N, C-alpha and C positions, 0 to 999 in steps of 0.2 A: 245531292240529297243530304249528305252529312252536314253540309254547311247550313242548309235550310233548317234542319232539326236543331242544330246548335243555336242558330239565330232565334228560333222560336223559344227555346229554353231560356236563353239570355233575356229576351223581352219579358217572358213570363216571370222570371226571377226579379227583374226590375219593377214590374207591376206589383208583385207581392211585397217587395221592400217598401215601395211608396205607400201601399195600402196599410201595411203594418205601422209605418211612421205616422200616418194620418190618424189611425185608430188609437195609438198609444201616445200621441204627442202631448195630450193633456197631463198624463202621468209623468212625463219627462220634464215638464216645465218647472223651473226652480221657484221656490216660494218667495214671497215678497218679505223683506226684512225692514222693520221699523225700530226706531229708538224712541221710547216714551219717557220723558223726564218730568217729574213733578217739581214745580217751582217752590222755593222756600216761602216767600211772601206772596200771598195771593189775595190781597185786599182789593176787590173790584177789578181784578185783571184775570188773564187766563191762568189756570192752575196747572195745566200740563202743556208741554210742547212736544209735538210728534214729528220726527224727521225720518226721511227715507235713508237708505243705506249710504247714499252719497252725502248725507248731512244737510240736505235741503229741507226746510220746514214744509210740511205737507198739511198737517191738521193742527188744531189747537182746541183745548177744552177750557172753557171758562164758565163763570157763574152766569146763569140766565136770569134768575129773579131772586129777590130776597123774600123769605117767608119761613114757615115751619119746614124743617127738613132741608136737605141740600138739593138745589136745582142747577144742573150743569148742562152745557150744550157742546157738542162736537161740531166744529165748523172747519171749512176750508181755510188754511192759513193765509191764502192770498186774496180770496174773494169775499170771505166772511159768510159764505153760503152755509146754512145749517143743514147737517145731515141727520143728526139725532139729538134728542134731549134726554137727560138722565135725571130721574126724580127719585129721591130717597123717600120712601113711604114710612112714616112714623108708625111704630107698632108698640102697643102698651106692654107687650111681653119682652121687648128688646131684641126680637129676632130681626136679622137684616133682610130687608126686602127693597128692591129697586124696580122701577119701571123704566123701560126704554121706549121713548115716543118718537114718532115721525109725523110731522104736520098735526100735532096735538092729538094724535091717536096712539093709544098704547099698542105697541107691536110685540113687546116682550115683558115678561115678569121674571126677575132674577131673585132666587131665594137661596139662602144658605141652608144646606141640608143637614150638616153635622156641625155641632159646636166644635170649637178648637179642641183637638185631642192630639195625642202623640202619634196617631195614625195619619193625620192630615186633615185637610178641610175640603169640603165638596159643595158645589152649587148646582142647582138645577135651573134650567132656563126654558120656559115655555114661550114659544114665539110663533109668529106668522111665517118666519123663515125656517122653521124646523125645531126639533128638540135638541137642546144642547146640554151636555154634561161637562162640568169643569171640576177637575181634581188637582190637588196640589200636595206637595210634601209637607212634613211637619213643621218646617221653619217658614212656610209661606214664601218660598223663594222661587220655586219652579212649578208651573202649571201646564196642564194639557187641556185643550178645549176640543171636545168631540161633538160633531153634529150628526145626529141620527146614527151614532156608533162609529163614525169615520173621523179620524184625526184631521182637524182643520187648522189648528194653531198651537204653537208652543210659546210659553212666556217664561222668561228667566230674569230674576232681579239681579242687577249688577251691584257688586260690593264696592266699598271704599268711596262712598258718595255721601254728601251731607243731606241729600234728598233722595226720594225714591226714583230709581232709574231702571227701566226695563228694556230688554231686547224682546221683540215680538216678531215671530216668524209665522206668516199667514200663507196657507196654501193658495195657489192660483184659483181663480173662479169663485172666490169667496167674497162676501161683502165686508171689505176691510174696515170701513168706518164702524159698522155694527160690532165686529169683533173687538175693535179698539175700545168701544164703549164697554164691552164686557171686562176688558182689562182695567179700565177706570174703576168699575164697580169692585173688582177684586182688590184693587189697591185701597179703595175707600173702606172696605169692610175689614180687611186683614191688617192694615197698618195705621188706621186712624184711631 
């Protein structure tokens, strides 16, 4: 009798541990880390190279078209498949506004909320993927990207480099190419 009760409790404990592991496995998954580096000379070539933690090229950002405003595209580094296009929308007031497009449809508007101040810089993103808020410190070196109030990525500019170089940590189950487009916009606005 004692053995049967012990066996039932043991099995029940294992089932609970497995269920808890399944329910919380998403929270325990490590974020994906990328290194995004802006190239010095970008005449007609890609302007950013994006590598994974192992140093393998994953994405690249290059010029899409020539015209008014900047038109960039984020593509797969190996196949050239376009994930998103980034368009700088010229504004007569000089306020920064960018559109992120997929298959020529606008899926996000990125706007700078606060002009550069000692308190930091902020962006709002209205998109079909959710509402994003981006905030950074006063030197525009570190940013946090939140989606619907939840932290989804952190961005940190690396020092001692002749060109802009960022470490980007993106939480699992996020659209990494989209978030990398947001980082490109951050760099274009704060450092150009």
